[in-house]
Backbone as CSV, one residue per row, in Angstrom:
resi,resn,N_x,N_y,N_z,CA_x,CA_y,CA_z,C_x,C_y,C_z
1,MET,-12.600,11.410,0.761,-11.457,10.698,1.099,-11.748,9.529,2.095
2,VAL,-10.925,8.540,1.959,-11.065,7.400,2.876,-9.807,7.221,3.613
3,ARG,-9.654,6.841,4.948,-8.640,6.583,5.614,-8.778,5.229,6.528
4,TYR,-7.689,4.699,6.957,-7.944,3.529,7.658,-7.280,3.620,8.995
5,ILE,-7.671,3.000,10.052,-7.169,2.854,11.383,-6.895,1.294,11.572
6,ASN,-5.693,0.963,11.869,-5.292,-0.429,12.197,-5.544,-0.650,13.744
7,VAL,-6.191,-1.898,13.976,-6.411,-2.067,15.389,-6.089,-3.556,15.535
8,ARG,-5.394,-3.790,16.786,-4.984,-5.230,17.231,-5.547,-5.461,18.483
9,SER,-6.482,-6.541,18.401,-7.266,-6.977,19.727,-6.192,-8.066,20.258
10,ARG,-6.350,-8.253,21.554,-5.452,-9.101,22.423,-6.173,-10.237,23.067
11,THR,-7.508,-10.162,23.025,-8.341,-11.159,23.744,-9.556,-11.474,22.878
12,ARG,-10.366,-12.526,23.272,-11.452,-12.926,22.432,-12.469,-11.886,22.279
13,THR,-12.920,-11.327,23.341,-13.862,-10.003,23.367,-13.072,-8.890,23.943
14,GLU,-13.286,-7.835,23.389,-12.528,-6.514,23.836,-13.115,-5.340,23.245
15,PHE,-13.138,-4.298,23.959,-13.615,-3.035,23.549,-12.309,-2.100,23.549
16,ILE,-11.998,-1.654,22.371,-10.740,-0.854,22.236,-11.010,0.654,21.891
17,ASP,-10.575,1.527,22.617,-10.847,2.915,22.446,-10.070,3.542,21.317
18,ILE,-10.767,3.879,20.241,-10.131,4.439,19.040,-10.368,5.985,18.891
19,THR,-10.904,6.623,19.881,-11.269,7.899,19.716,-10.030,8.824,19.433
20,GLU,-9.027,8.714,20.019,-7.707,9.448,19.772,-7.275,9.273,18.348
21,LYS,-7.189,7.998,17.940,-6.767,7.745,16.591,-7.662,8.400,15.500
22,VAL,-8.932,8.433,15.712,-9.825,9.114,14.874,-9.610,10.547,14.861
23,GLN,-9.425,11.208,16.004,-9.061,12.572,16.129,-7.765,12.873,15.387
24,GLU,-6.757,11.926,15.583,-5.506,12.266,14.932,-5.656,12.296,13.400
25,VAL,-6.499,11.432,12.696,-6.714,11.506,11.367,-7.387,12.928,11.033
26,ILE,-8.258,13.309,11.792,-8.996,14.561,11.608,-8.031,15.705,11.581
27,ASN,-7.111,15.699,12.582,-6.128,16.756,12.638,-5.087,16.683,11.386
28,GLU,-4.701,15.395,11.130,-3.826,15.314,9.862,-4.482,15.781,8.578
29,GLU,-5.821,15.562,8.458,-6.356,15.909,7.273,-6.941,17.425,7.308
30,GLU,-6.676,18.077,8.509,-7.067,19.448,8.703,-8.643,19.740,8.393
31,ILE,-9.379,18.716,8.940,-10.974,18.789,8.757,-11.344,19.756,9.959
32,LYS,-12.013,20.843,9.577,-12.601,21.675,10.594,-14.109,21.429,10.890
33,SER,-14.870,21.071,9.779,-16.305,20.874,9.884,-16.807,19.721,8.974
34,GLY,-17.674,18.825,9.528,-18.149,17.756,8.583,-18.633,16.599,9.341
35,ILE,-18.649,15.478,8.746,-19.053,14.288,9.407,-18.052,13.146,9.226
36,CYS,-17.888,12.319,10.201,-16.844,11.234,10.015,-17.735,9.983,10.134
37,PHE,-17.619,9.195,8.988,-18.353,7.984,9.041,-17.261,6.813,9.379
38,LEU,-17.526,5.970,10.311,-16.672,4.899,10.773,-17.331,3.538,10.413
39,TYR,-16.544,2.752,9.725,-17.146,1.424,9.269,-16.156,0.293,9.605
40,VAL,-16.617,-0.825,10.124,-15.853,-2.015,10.453,-16.155,-3.034,9.378
41,PRO,-15.184,-3.403,8.475,-15.509,-4.295,7.382,-15.117,-5.825,7.836
42,HIS,-15.713,-6.140,8.984,-15.377,-7.454,9.574,-16.768,-8.027,10.090
43,THR,-17.000,-9.199,9.828,-18.208,-9.734,10.291,-18.302,-10.349,11.712
44,THR,-17.234,-10.187,12.400,-17.201,-10.703,13.748,-16.714,-9.546,14.724
45,ALA,-16.821,-8.342,14.253,-16.443,-7.099,15.106,-17.592,-6.064,14.837
46,GLY,-17.455,-4.975,15.611,-18.349,-3.838,15.541,-17.816,-2.648,15.975
47,ILE,-18.668,-1.557,16.158,-18.256,-0.314,16.560,-19.446,0.190,17.407
48,THR,-19.069,0.942,18.473,-20.058,1.563,19.195,-19.542,2.870,19.861
49,ILE,-20.395,3.679,20.423,-19.993,4.927,21.211,-20.738,4.828,22.470
50,ASN,-19.899,4.909,23.588,-20.576,4.677,24.960,-19.556,5.272,25.951
51,GLU,-19.713,5.054,27.215,-19.168,5.699,28.442,-17.601,5.244,28.278
52,GLY,-16.847,6.330,28.467,-15.267,6.059,28.446,-14.699,6.338,29.811
53,ALA,-15.319,6.969,30.668,-14.627,7.364,31.930,-14.504,6.151,32.964
54,ASP,-15.532,5.275,32.928,-15.560,4.173,33.829,-15.476,2.800,33.083
55,PRO,-14.258,2.308,33.192,-14.125,0.918,32.383,-15.083,-0.154,32.789
56,SER,-15.734,-0.022,33.873,-16.672,-1.119,34.246,-17.902,-1.188,33.291
57,VAL,-18.181,0.049,32.601,-19.182,0.011,31.738,-19.000,-0.855,30.438
58,GLN,-17.668,-0.872,30.043,-17.397,-1.768,28.921,-17.443,-3.247,29.327
59,ARG,-17.050,-3.493,30.457,-17.056,-4.759,30.977,-18.420,-5.349,31.152
60,ASP,-19.422,-4.349,31.660,-20.698,-4.712,31.811,-21.409,-5.070,30.404
61,ILE,-21.072,-4.255,29.481,-21.645,-4.507,28.161,-21.122,-5.961,27.698
62,GLN,-19.895,-6.150,27.809,-19.344,-7.474,27.382,-19.892,-8.616,28.005
63,VAL,-20.022,-8.523,29.373,-20.512,-9.671,30.104,-21.895,-9.886,29.724
64,THR,-22.733,-8.881,29.625,-24.159,-9.043,29.261,-24.300,-9.583,27.854
65,LEU,-23.520,-9.031,26.953,-23.545,-9.697,25.662,-23.149,-11.225,25.591
66,ASN,-22.176,-11.575,26.454,-21.725,-12.954,26.483,-22.932,-13.859,27.255
67,LYS,-23.689,-13.209,28.161,-24.813,-13.839,28.747,-25.766,-14.251,27.715
68,LEU,-26.147,-13.176,26.885,-27.213,-13.216,26.012,-26.895,-14.127,24.799
69,ILE,-25.589,-13.948,24.461,-24.971,-14.729,23.235,-23.741,-15.451,23.667
70,PRO,-24.011,-16.669,24.306,-22.929,-17.429,24.801,-21.918,-17.923,23.669
71,PHE,-20.697,-18.149,23.991,-19.832,-18.662,22.882,-20.096,-19.986,22.441
72,GLU,-20.654,-20.806,23.443,-21.039,-22.266,23.128,-22.653,-22.322,23.032
73,GLY,-23.163,-22.802,21.917,-24.552,-22.900,21.782,-24.902,-23.891,20.718
74,ASP,-26.281,-23.698,20.425,-26.608,-24.707,19.325,-26.556,-24.023,18.002
75,TYR,-25.278,-23.776,17.643,-24.891,-23.036,16.418,-24.368,-24.007,15.329
76,LEU,-24.771,-23.722,14.037,-24.469,-24.531,12.931,-23.168,-24.104,12.205
77,HIS,-22.873,-22.822,12.324,-21.723,-22.430,11.520,-20.398,-23.115,11.867
78,ARG,-19.786,-23.656,10.939,-18.576,-24.632,11.063,-17.441,-23.878,11.630
79,GLU,-17.320,-22.674,11.473,-16.160,-21.975,12.016,-16.069,-21.928,13.603
80,GLY,-17.231,-22.024,14.135,-17.250,-21.983,15.632,-17.382,-20.571,16.243
81,ASN,-17.653,-19.610,15.448,-17.706,-18.277,15.879,-19.013,-17.643,15.710
82,SER,-20.056,-18.319,15.748,-21.359,-17.829,15.409,-21.738,-16.764,16.427
83,ALA,-21.391,-16.900,17.687,-21.713,-15.942,18.704,-21.061,-14.483,18.333
84,ALA,-19.752,-14.514,17.750,-19.189,-13.333,17.327,-20.006,-12.703,16.233
85,HIS,-20.488,-13.462,15.220,-21.353,-12.881,14.218,-22.568,-12.321,14.630
86,ILE,-23.210,-12.921,15.645,-24.407,-12.431,16.172,-24.271,-11.116,16.977
87,LYS,-23.173,-11.046,17.805,-22.851,-9.920,18.601,-22.514,-8.748,17.595
88,SER,-21.836,-8.942,16.421,-21.568,-7.915,15.465,-22.697,-7.351,14.900
89,SER,-23.718,-8.229,14.622,-24.971,-7.825,13.995,-25.684,-6.924,14.845
90,ILE,-25.774,-7.312,16.181,-26.474,-6.602,17.178,-25.892,-5.213,17.485
91,VAL,-24.443,-5.123,17.632,-23.794,-3.835,17.885,-23.808,-3.076,16.735
92,GLY,-23.567,-3.601,15.546,-23.539,-2.852,14.365,-22.123,-2.625,13.775
93,ALA,-21.991,-2.304,12.540,-20.710,-2.190,11.833,-20.283,-0.641,11.525
94,SER,-21.229,0.246,11.886,-20.923,1.600,11.469,-21.511,2.601,12.426
95,ARG,-20.923,3.856,12.414,-21.325,4.893,13.268,-20.993,6.123,12.474
96,SER,-21.689,7.251,12.901,-21.261,8.466,12.259,-21.131,9.546,13.427
97,VAL,-20.092,10.494,13.388,-19.888,11.462,14.393,-19.614,12.795,13.700
98,ILE,-20.373,13.866,14.151,-20.167,15.198,13.618,-18.790,15.687,14.032
99,ILE,-18.211,16.441,13.163,-16.953,17.183,13.374,-17.358,18.679,13.400
100,ASP,-16.756,19.435,14.440,-16.986,20.778,14.444,-15.758,21.477,15.170
101,ASP,-15.349,22.532,14.498,-14.069,23.298,14.990,-12.998,22.299,15.134
102,GLY,-12.878,21.335,14.104,-11.604,20.451,14.124,-11.756,19.405,15.104
103,ARG,-12.862,19.196,15.862,-12.972,18.292,16.957,-14.255,17.342,16.833
104,LEU,-13.997,16.008,17.163,-15.273,15.169,17.246,-16.211,15.650,18.224
105,VAL,-17.497,15.736,17.894,-18.544,16.141,18.713,-19.105,14.876,19.475
106,LEU,-18.553,14.742,20.648,-19.016,13.689,21.462,-19.374,14.232,22.838
107,GLY,-20.240,13.479,23.660,-20.531,14.023,24.953,-19.438,13.795,25.929
108,THR,-19.587,14.366,27.009,-18.523,14.524,28.014,-17.872,13.098,28.357
109,TRP,-18.733,12.152,28.320,-18.269,10.772,28.814,-18.129,9.839,27.612
110,GLN,-18.500,10.253,26.422,-18.527,9.329,25.319,-17.015,9.053,24.773
111,THR,-17.011,7.822,24.339,-15.690,7.241,23.624,-16.224,6.334,22.459
112,ILE,-15.339,6.337,21.410,-15.686,5.486,20.288,-14.910,4.136,20.503
113,TYR,-15.550,3.116,20.550,-14.996,1.705,20.720,-15.006,0.921,19.361
114,PHE,-13.824,0.239,19.124,-13.863,-0.855,18.203,-14.306,-2.139,19.160
115,CYS,-15.180,-2.838,18.889,-15.660,-4.016,19.536,-15.185,-5.397,18.922
116,GLU,-14.342,-5.988,19.453,-13.727,-7.344,19.068,-14.613,-8.392,19.710
117,PHE,-15.121,-9.215,18.982,-15.924,-10.457,19.258,-15.269,-11.816,18.948
118,ASP,-14.078,-11.738,18.292,-13.529,-12.905,17.654,-12.018,-12.810,17.735
119,GLY,-11.501,-12.342,18.763,-10.011,-12.129,18.700,-9.194,-13.207,19.350
120,PRO,-7.986,-12.935,19.469,-7.181,-11.803,19.050,-7.081,-11.854,17.546
121,ARG,-6.982,-10.637,16.998,-6.823,-10.307,15.408,-6.409,-9.009,15.173
122,HIS,-5.820,-8.859,13.979,-5.526,-7.635,13.394,-6.737,-7.205,12.611
123,ARG,-7.153,-6.001,12.814,-8.368,-5.450,12.217,-8.107,-4.086,11.654
124,ARG,-9.249,-3.464,11.122,-8.966,-2.125,10.641,-10.397,-1.523,10.646
125,VAL,-10.473,-0.192,10.678,-11.717,0.553,10.778,-11.547,1.655,9.552
126,VAL,-12.555,1.731,8.797,-12.589,2.654,7.651,-13.210,3.846,8.117
127,LEU,-12.566,5.012,7.726,-13.099,6.362,8.027,-13.266,6.960,6.628
128,LYS,-14.451,7.499,6.599,-14.916,8.286,5.325,-15.382,9.733,5.915
129,PHE,-14.872,10.794,5.382,-15.216,12.149,5.788,-15.977,12.867,4.650
130,ILE,-16.950,13.627,5.179,-17.613,14.562,4.321,-17.417,15.890,4.919
131,SER,-16.663,16.693,4.152,-16.197,18.010,4.787,-15.941,18.979,3.760
132,ASP,-16.211,20.180,4.317,-15.689,21.400,3.559,-14.261,21.883,3.849
133,ARG,-13.805,21.210,4.876,-12.452,21.718,5.426,-12.434,23.020,5.946
134,LEU,-13.511,23.773,6.072,-13.410,25.154,6.504,-13.598,25.169,7.933
């Protein structure tokens, strides 16, 4: 089964917590055990799992990515968003998370983030589950 989560970014770069939205889909589908594959079908966005308790971690990641890959540079891409494409490639477009006892198996501080690098935009995340539903 494939499900989708809609995401709306409000700024050029942004990390959006989608953990609860993913868990809601697991609850709706009554999945007890399996794997959740998360995929971002956009070339200027990504997905990551990282610290969720302290928002300064998200800020630090974004600031560092912006220093390493500035918006303005010697880029040839006509659309003017090469930095977003590069950041998307580095962060990656997919992740997988184990589901056990109906819950995402994440560490105490871990959160699933949709990573916007070319916003604001309407986006989506594709969820694919492999499950026995038991």
